[in-house]
N, C-alpha and C positions, 0 to 999 in steps of 0.2 A: 510191309508189316509195321515198320517203325512209325510211319505217318499215322496209321490207324491207332497205334498205342499212344501217340502224342495227343490225338483227339480224345482218347479215353481219359488221359490225365486231365486235359482241359475241362472236361465235364464233371469231374469229381473232386478236384483239389480244394476248391473254395468251400464246398459243402461238407466235405469229409475230413480232410487233413487238418484244417484249422480247428475244427471242433473236437477232434480226437487226440490232440496234443502229440502228433507224431513228430519224428525228429528228422528233418531234412538234412542229409549228410553233405557237407561241403566237399568231403573227400571223393564223393562219387563222380565229381567232375574233373578229377585229376588223379594221376597215378603216383603223385609224389607222396611219400609217407608223412603221416602226421606226427610231429615231434613234440607238440605241446597240447595234448588233448585236454578239453575242458570236462569237468565232472558233469555227469548227467543230472538233470534237474529232478527233484523229487516230485513225483506226480501220484496223486491218489488214484489207485486203479478203479476203473468202473466195475460195478457189480454185474456179472454175467446175467443176461436175460435168456432163459431157455424156453423153448416151446416143445410140446409133445411130439415125439418122433412119429413119423409116418411109416407104417409097415406094410401098406397096401400099394406098393409102387406099381404092381402089375395092372392096377385099375386105371392108371394114367392120372394126369393132373386134375385137380378139382377146378371148378370155375374160377375161384379166387387165384389159384396158381396159374391158370391159363392167362388171366389178366396180367399177373406179374411177369410171366414169361414174355408176353407181348411187349412189355415195356423194356425188356433187357435187350440192348442192341447186340448184334453179332460183330465182334471186333476182329474176326478172322482167326486163322489157325495160330495156336500158341507155338512159339519157337521151341524146337526140340532141346532136350537137355543133353549136353555133351561133356559134362564134368567127368573127370577121370578118378577123383577121389570121393568115396562115399563112406559115410559112417551110419551106424545104427540100422543097417540093412543093405541088401544087394543093390547094385546100380539099377536105375529105372529109366525107361524110355517112354515118353508120352505115346508114341506110336503103338506100344504094347498095351496101353491102358484104354484103348477105344472101347466104348460101351460103359465106361465108368465116369463118374464125376470126379475131377481132380482139382485139388487146391494146391497151387504152387505158392509157397510163402517165402518171401525174402526176409531174412532176419540176421541179426548178429547178437551173440550172447551177452555182450556188454551194454546193449540198448535196453533201458528200463522199460520202454513201451513194449518191446518184444517180450520181455519177461512177463509183463502184465497180461498179455493176450493168451499166453500158453495154456492156462487152466481152462479157458473157454474153448480153445481149439482142441484140447485134449477131450473135453466133454463131447464135442461134435464127433471126433474120431471114434470114441467108444460107442456112441449112439448110432452112427451111420456106416461104419466100416463094413458091416455085414450086409448092407444094402447097396453096395457099389460105390462107396466113397473112399477116395485115396488122398493122402496128404504127402507132399514132397517138400521138405524144407530145403531152401537154398541159402546156405550160410555165406553171406558176402561180408567179409570183415572190414571194419573201419580202421582198427588199430593193429599194430604189429603182433601184439600178444594174442589177438583173436585169430591169427593165421595158423597158430600151432595146433596141429591135429589133436594132440592130447588135451589141450585146453578146451577145445570144442567138445571132445568126447566127455570130459569131466562135466562140462556145462549141460550136455544132453542128459546125463544121468541125474545131475543135481536138480535140473528144472523139470524133469519128468517128461521129456520128449520121447515119444514111442514110435515115431514114423521115420522113414529113411531121410537122411540129410546129405545133400551134395555140398562138398566143400568148393566154394567159388572164389578162391583166393585171387585169381586174376580178373574177377568181375566179368568174365566172358558171358555168363548167363544173365547177369545184371544188365549188361549192355545190350544183349540180344532182345531183352524185354523193354529196353529203354526205361528201366526202372529208376526212381528217384528217392524212394523213402524206405525206411524200416519202421515197423513191419508193413509189408504190402502183400496182400493175398489175392492171387488171380484165380477166379473160379472158372474152370474149363469144363465145357459140357461133354456129353458122351461122344460127340463127333470130333472133339479136339479143338473146339473154338472157344476163345475167351469171351465170356458173357458178363462178367462182373469183376470189378476191382475194389477191394476193401482196404483202405489205408488207415493205419493207426489203430487206436483203441476205440471202444464204444460201438454203438449201433449194432450190437450183436444180434438182436431179435430180427432185424431186417436181413442181415447176412444169413442167418439160419433159415429164414423163410425162402431166400434165394436158393440155398442149398437144397431144401426140401423140394422146391419146384423143379430144379434141375434133375434131381433124382427121379421125380415122377414123370418127367418128360420122356417121351419115347426116343430111343437112340436112333 
């Protein structure tokens, strides 16, 4: 699984990460605490681009969606979530969500890019949750103050996060996904396979088109 995810990163980093101003964490490669954090850069958030929600999933994908789905590689089964601490909802297992499209998003509340994408993600959740779309936030902290459960809970309420969040203080899930960036959203199809990785801000219209196509795809 790790090798497949490495290939996945290699195919999207140059095109996606650099253009979306995501923040590669130096701490993700070390378990040593960061004692001299640098302030986050001020970045103008991209304006969300939305498309009309599809409500006829039972009809299957349109020809355009079939073309898009054919371009999405299958990167294998998504690693299971084994986090012990959950906020904003009951613990979730990917195995229990087969038949749904799941977005596993790695974030940390002090990351300005993570803050910027939340309104768009919230729109997607409101628009598609009744059509079989689930979001699971994986909060993998960079700094010590982001490890405190109460601080995370306060941020969840302040930022308007309405989906379950797994606290990943030991980066176990981060490492299982071979993740490197905040925010990073893994789109998982109805069979539990990773089909698309969205890193950083921007390119929302394409990501939503992928989401719509995965929802229309037969499980």
